[in-house]
N, C-alpha and C positions, 0 to 999 in steps of 0.2 A: 487807697494806694499804700503799699507797705513801705515803711521807712527804709531808706538806703543805709546800710551798715558798712563799716570798714573792718580791715583786719591788716595784720602786720606780717609779713612774710620774710624769711631769712634768704638773702641772695646767695649764702654760701651753701646751705643744706636744704633749703625749701620748706623748713618748718613753719607752722602757722601759730600765731599767738594773738589774742584778743586785745592786748595792750603792748604799747611800745616799750621796749627795754634796751639798755645800752649794750647788753650782751646776749647772744642768742643762748637759750637754756639747753639746746640740744648739742651744738658744735662749739659752743664757747667762744665763738668769734664776736669780735667788737664791732659796733656800728654797721651791721649788716641787715637791720630790720627795716623794711621799707613798706610804706602804707600803700593799700590798694583795695579796690571795692570788694566786698564780700559777695559771692554769687547768692542770687535769690533762690528760693525753693523752686520756683517755676523754671529757673535755669538749669537747676539740679535734675529736675524731673525731665526736662526736655533733653537732656543729654543721652538718656538710656531708654526713653519711652518709645513705644512703637516699633520695637524690635521685629515682632512677629507680623505686624500689619502694615510696615512702612512700604510706601511705593519705591520701586527700583528707579533709581535716578541715574544708574550707570549708562553710559552710551559709548559707542566706538569712536575712536579717534577720527577715522575717516569720515563719520557722519557729522563732525562739528561744522557748523556754518560759519563762515567767516566773511564779514563785510569790509570793503575797503576803508580803512580808518582815514579820514581827512585831518591832517595835522593843522593846528593853528599857528600861523606865523606870528612871531612876536614883534616884528617890524625891525629887529636888530639881527642882522645875518649871522654875527659871530654867536650870539646867544642861540639862535636856531641851529647852528652847526654842532654846538656843544650838546644840545638837546636831541640831536639826531635827525634834524630837519623840521623842528618845530614841536609845539606841545601836543600831546595826545589827550583827548577828551577822557576825563576820569582819572588821569595820572596825578600824582602828588610828587612834587620836585622840592627837595631840601636844599636851600642855599645857605652856605656858611662862609664865614670869613672874620678877619679881625675887625675891631671897632673902627668906623670911619674909612673902611676900605672901599665902600660904594655899593653895598648890597641894596640899601633902600633906594639909591638913586637910579639903579639900572632897572629895578622893578617899577619905580614911578614912571620912568621914561617909556617903558614898554606899555604899561597900563593905561596911560593917557593916549597913546596911539592906538592902542586896541579899543578904547572906549568909543572911538569915532565909528565903529562898525559892529562891536559887540557889547553885550550886557556884561559889565565888570563890577567887581566890588574890591576896594582896597580897605582892609582892616588894619588898623594901627593900634597898638597898645603901648607904645612907647612916646609917640609925639601927639600934640594936639592937632585938631582940624587946621587951626590957624598956622602952625609950623608947616604942615604938608602944603597948604596953599602958598605960603611964602617960598618955599622951595620950589614949587612948580613955576612960580613967576620968575624966580631967579634963573631957572634953566630955560625959560622961554617955552614952557609946554602949554598945550591947550587941554585943560582939564574940565571943560564944561559939561562933558558927558560922563565923568568918571564918578562912580558912587563911592562915597567915603564913609567909613564907620569907625568911630573910636569906641572900642569896647574890648574888655579882657575876659569876660565870662564866655565860656565857649558854647553854653547852652543858648544864650542870647544871640551869639554870632550865627549859629545853625538856623535858629528860628528866623533871624532876619533873612538869611540866604534862601531859606523856604519860601518866603513871601515874594522874593525879587527873582528867583531862578536864574542866577548868573551863569555865564559860560567859562568865565575865568575869575579866579579869586586870589587875593594875596593875604597871608596872615604875617604880620611884622610886629613882634617876633614871637616865636612859640614860647619863649621863656617867660613872657609876660601873661600868657593865657592860663587860665585855672578853670577847674570845674567845681561846682558848688557841693559835689558828693563827698570831696575830700577835705579835710581840714588842715593840710599842710600849706605852706606858703607857695605862691607862684614862683616856678623856676626849680622846684624840687623835682626829684626823680619821678615820685609817683604822679604828680601834677602834669609833668611833660609827657609822660607816657600815656595817661589816660585822656589828656586833651587832644594828643595827636591821634589817638586811636578813634576817638569820636569824629574828628575832621576827616581822617582817611575813610571812614566808613560812610560818612555823608558824600564825600567827593565820589566815591565808587558808585554809590546808588543813584546819584543824580547826574553823573557824567560830567563833573565840573573839573576843569584844569586847575589845579591848586599849587600855588607856591607858597612854601613855608620858610621863613627866614629863621636861622639858628645862630646863636652865639657860639664861640669857641673859647676853650680854655687857654691858659698860658702856654701849654704844650702844643697847641694848634689843632687839637681834637674837638669835635663838637660837643658842647656842654650838654649834660643829661644823660639819660641811659644809653648804652650802645645799641639797645633794641630800636632805638629811634631811626638808625640808618636802615634797619631791616624791614621797617614798616612802609617805608616810601619806595617809589619806583626810580627815583634818580636822586643822586647827591652830588652837588656841585660846590667846588671850593673857590673862593674869590682870594687870589695871591697877589702880592706886590707890596711895595713900600708905600706907606701913607704919605711920605715926602716926595715920593717919585711920581712920575707922570703915567707910567704905563701900568695896567692891570692885566692879570692873566686869570682866566676863567677856565677851571679844569674839572672835568667829570670823572669821578672815581667810582661811581656805579650809575648804571643806565639801563634799564630793562627794554628801552625802545632805540637804542643807538650804541655807538662805539664807546668803549671805556677809555680814559685818558685822552679823550678829545679835548683840544685846546682852543681857546678863544681869546684874542687880544683886543684890549680896549685902551684908549687914551683918555685921561681925565683932563678935561677942559673946563673953561668958565660956563659953557652951555651943557654940562654934564658928560657923560661917557660917549665916546665916538669910536666906531668900529675901525680896526687896523686891518685892511684887506691884504696887506703884503707884509707879514710881521718879519720876515727874513730880512727885509731892507733896514728894519730898525735894529735888530740885534747885530747886524753887520756894519753898524756905524763907527768904523774903524778910523784911526788917525791917518792922515794923508802920508805922514812919514813912518815907514815900516820900521818895526822894532823886533827884537828877539823875544822868544816866549809867547809868541801869538800865532795860533792856528785856527783855521775854521773847519767845523765839522758839520755834518748834516744829520740830524735826529729825525725820528718819525713820531710824530705826535697825533694819536687818533687815526685820522685818514688823510693826513697830508704831511710832506716833509717840511722840516724847518731848519734853516741854516743859522747857526749860532758860533760865537767866538769863543775859544777856550784860551785862557791867559795863564801862564805859569812863570813864577819867580822863584829862582834857585840861588840861594846865597850861602856863604860859609856859616856854619853853626858855631856859635861861641858858647854853648852850653854842653853839658853831658849828655842831654837827650834832644836831638834835632827834632825840629817841629814839623808836622805834616798837617796842613790845614787845607780843607777842600770846601770851597763855597758853591753850592749848586751840584756837587758831585758827592758821591758815596766815599767817605774818608777811609773805611776799611778796604774798599776795592782799591783805592789809591795805594795803600800800604802793600797789597797783593801785587799790583802792577809794578811797583818799584823792586820787589823781590824778583819778579820775573825779568825785569830789565837788567838787574845785577847778574842773575844766574845765566841767562840765555843771550844777553846783549853786551856783556862785558862792560857796562857802565855802572859805576859805584856811586851811590848818593848817600851813603852811611853817615857822612860827616857834614851834610848839607841841610839847611832848612828849605823846605818846599812848600810854596803857597800855590794853590790853583783856584781860579775863579771862572765863572760862566758869566759872560757879559749880558746885561739886561736883566738879571734876576731870574733866569730860567733854570729850572732844576732838570737835570738830564737823569732820566729813570733807567734808560736802557743802556746795554753794553756796547753799542756801536761807538761810543765816545772813547773806548779804551785806547785805541791806536792815537787818537788825537791828543789825549792826555800826556802819553809818553812822548809825542813829538813835540809838544810844548815844553815839556821838561827838558828834552835834549837840546831844543833850541835855546832855552835860557841858560842851560848849564854851559854850552859851547859858545854862547854869545853869537850863534848863527841866525840871521835874518832869513826867514823862510818867505818864499814869494807869496805876494798878497792874492795871487790868482790860484792858490793851491787848496784843495779840499782833501781831508783825511778822514777815513772812517773805517772801523772794523773791530771786531771782538778779539781779545788776545786770551788765549788759554794758558794753563800753568806750564805747559811743555814749550811755550814760546811760539805756538802756531797761531796764525791769523785766520780766524774763523769768519765765514760769510754772515751777512746780517740779512733780515728780510727786507724786501722791497728795494733791493739794491739798484736795479735799473731806474726806478722812479727817483731815487737819491741823486743818481748821476744826471738825470735829465734836469732836475731841480738846480743843480750846481751849474750846468750849462746855460740854463736860462738867466742866470745871475751874473753871467760873463766870466766864470772861472775857467781856466784853461788846463789844469792838470788835477788829476784824481789819484791818490794812492789808497788802495783798499784791497780786500781779499781777492785772490785770483779767481775764486768761484764768483764773485760779484762782478766781474768784468763782462762786457758785452761781447757776443760772438761776432757782430757786425760792427765795423769801425764807425764811430760817431765823428761828425765833422767839427772842427774848431775845438776839440777837447781831447786831451791825452789821458787814457786810463792806465795806470801802472798796477798791475796785479802782483801781489807778493803772497808767498806761502807762509813765511815765518818772520819772527821779529828781526833776525840778522838782515834779511832781504830789505826789510822796511827801512832799517837804519841806513843801509847802503844807498837806497833810492833817496832818502833825505839829504844824505852828504852829497849826492851828485847834482842836486838841484841848484 
């Protein structure tokens, strides 16, 4: 058996060197040399061998045979929702999040329940078997049938999985896994990339549903090479404050379901519990109405979500007024304030403005534009808006109120939660009158301000 060799490749220009150097000799970039496996002679011959006598493997798209793939339910409905209906056999899911957010907890809960009917393996490289056992008992989980493996060498993990033929497997975490073919330390770029490549290849060949836990950097991005997210089928992020009760699971990539799908969990003494009606949580408003508060409805994945937007406008005592947005795009807030000044006749150049989305939700879409300005106007004028009011719509630079997707479903969600009035784009209003709810359609910002003043 030929000995495995390594080489160093520059991430900037792609040049190859047999030894590591702090600076690339071709492009003169620093700290860009990354270790990787050197292709063997058999691999190099196999790339170009058989051009003349190779079998034609081309096939027509219409001739491809597709069988109905049965998804594996994780026993957690919110996790199944984010995955697109459950796990697909042979898929690889990367789960990232801050330390202590609950990544290991949610996977241990799901694996203990799956082990009652499926062959499962939980691979841990961060904790001992005793620690996993103590956690399962603390959460009240039945892990009698769960296969546990404490190992960090990827070759041993794959060999063990080949002997047991699991249907679902968890790797916790990929930053602790290493391959014996590379000399670099676990967690390095080369180790993470090569270990993940071997695990993905094995999962695809054996049809194993694989969960991979990944750490995140201080900037919130997954640690390791960026190619890690391209190698897997789905990337999920666990969000929320460690001191808070609620956790949000968001899909940023999913080959088998909707992107930006949202799952909400509550952290309890017995682990993570699904929140079936997250709108009720994010609408936990004070009984006494106050200015600067307005409710909007955003669309997360495949369902509407009602959230509260709060604004505080106060006189600025500095030369540069503050613009702070938590859960919203701060650059878009500056743009909306300029539109409010130009097309609404409301000037805030001497005011400090603070915006916050209750519950730690991040609003990614533009349907919250009108709600942001409504909250700002309410706080600026000290006008208390009705608590049964919903506001949503996109605002253009010319002051027009643009329609947003799924407008009818948003209005129906507002009606389901007892809201009586909706202010939105005229294009999002329903043709037929809805009972017990009033929909006010507006074409521009001036009409929206008039409608708010008349409430």
